[in-house]
C-alpha positions in Angstrom: -20.1 -20.1 18.3 -20.2 -16.3 17.7 -16.6 -16.1 18.4 -16.3 -19.2 16.0 -18.5 -17.4 12.9 -16.1 -13.9 13.9 -13.0 -15.6 13.4 -13.8 -17.5 10.4 -15.1 -14.4 8.9 -12.7 -12.0 9.9 -10.2 -14.6 8.4 -11.8 -15.0 5.1 -11.6 -11.0 5.4 -8.4 -10.6 6.1 -7.3 -13.0 3.0 -9.7 -11.3 0.5 -8.5 -8.0 1.5 -4.7 -9.2 0.7 -5.8 -11.1 -2.1 -7.0 -8.0 -3.7 -4.4 -5.8 -2.4 -1.7 -8.6 -4.7 -4.7 -8.8 -7.8 -5.3 -5.4 -8.3 -2.1 -3.8 -9.1 -1.4 -7.1 -11.2 -4.4 -6.0 -13.7 -3.0 -2.6 -13.8 0.1 -3.7 -14.5 -1.0 -5.8 -17.5 -2.4 -2.5 -19.1 1.1 -0.8 -18.2 2.5 -2.3 -21.6 3.5 1.4 -22.1 4.4 2.6 -18.7 1.4 4.7 -19.4 1.4 4.2 -15.3 3.2 7.2 -15.2 1.9 9.7 -16.2 -1.8 8.6 -14.7 -3.3 10.7 -12.3 -3.6 9.3 -8.6 -7.2 7.9 -7.2 -6.2 9.7 -4.1 -8.8 12.0 -2.7 -5.9 14.0 -0.5 -3.7 14.7 -3.9 -7.1 14.9 -6.1 -7.9 17.8 -3.6 -4.6 19.5 -2.9 -2.5 18.2 -5.4 0.2 17.4 -2.4 0.5 13.4 -2.1 -1.0 11.4 1.0 1.8 9.1 3.0 0.5 6.2 1.1 0.2 8.1 -2.4 2.7 5.7 -5.1 2.1 2.4 -3.3 -0.2 1.0 -6.3 2.5 2.1 -8.8 5.2 0.8 -6.9 3.6 -3.1 -6.0 3.2 -2.6 -10.0 6.8 -1.8 -11.1 7.9 -4.7 -8.5 5.8 -7.4 -10.2 7.4 -5.8 -13.8 10.4 -6.7 -12.0 12.1 -2.8 -11.4 13.1 -2.7 -8.1 14.0 0.5 -8.6 11.6 2.3 -9.7 9.3 0.3 -7.5 11.2 1.7 -4.0 11.0 4.9 -5.9 7.0 5.4 -5.9 7.1 4.2 -2.6 9.3 2.2 -0.3 6.4 -0.1 1.4 5.1 -1.4 -2.3 7.8 -4.2 -1.9 7.1 -4.4 1.7 3.2 -5.0 1.0 3.2 -7.6 -1.7 5.3 -9.8 1.1 3.3 -8.8 4.1 0.2 -9.8 2.3 1.5 -13.2 0.8 2.4 -13.6 4.8 -1.4 -12.6 5.3 -2.8 -14.7 3.2 -0.9 -18.3 4.1 -1.3 -17.1 8.1 -4.9 -16.9 8.0 -5.1 -19.7 5.6 -3.2 -21.8 8.3 -4.9 -20.2 11.6 -8.4 -21.2 9.6 -7.4 -25.1 9.4 -6.1 -25.2 12.8 -8.6 -22.6 14.8 -5.5 -21.5 16.0 -4.4 -17.8 16.7 -0.8 -17.0 15.8 1.7 -14.0 16.1 -1.3 -12.0 18.2 1.8 -10.7 21.0 3.2 -9.0 17.4 -0.3 -7.9 15.3 -1.7 -6.0 19.0 1.9 -4.6 20.0 1.6 -0.9 20.8 5.2 -0.1 20.7 5.9 -1.5 17.1 2.8 0.2 16.0 3.9 3.5 17.4 7.7 2.8 15.6 6.2 2.1 12.0 3.6 5.1 12.4 7.1 7.0 13.6 8.8 5.4 10.5 5.9 6.5 7.7 5.6 9.9 9.2 9.4 10.9 8.4 9.1 8.8 5.3 6.5 11.4 4.0 8.0 14.7 5.7 11.2 13.4 3.7 8.7 12.7 0.7 7.0 16.1 0.8 10.1 17.8 0.8 11.4 16.3 -2.2 8.1 16.8 -3.8 7.7 20.5 -2.9 11.5 20.9 -4.5 10.9 18.9 -7.6 7.4 20.6 -8.7 6.4 23.7 -9.3 3.5 25.2 -7.5 1.4 25.5 -11.3 3.0 21.8 -11.7 1.0 21.1 -8.0 -2.2 22.7 -8.6 -2.2 21.0 -11.8 -2.3 17.7 -9.9 -5.5 18.5 -7.9 -9.0 19.6 -9.1 -8.0 23.2 -8.8 -6.4 23.0 -12.2 
């Protein structure tokens, strides 16, 4: 009985998390009619502290512009933005189906260590490239202004 409760709770929490990941950028996009989001400060604690973006910085803005239909700007903010939308939709459908059938699908893929290492290596490489361009495009004073040390 405990396993069924945990299974159900985990699926409901997963669906809720994926749903919120999709809805919050949508709500932000509704308030972005004048494209003021481009100039807004990030909510990222690392960027607020150091002025440098973290590996996930820009995903929310990427999703907002993906919803807006601007795929190039979306990918410009973060390459994983559109992929996050697709993954969240997949998770909502999958977990809903799992709740209905009481079976687990794709367990082999979700707990695949080799796949996790490849994704992590890709994200680290992508972040290093982003940092390289970030440092080239911003002066030290601009970087400090994006932090709490202004």
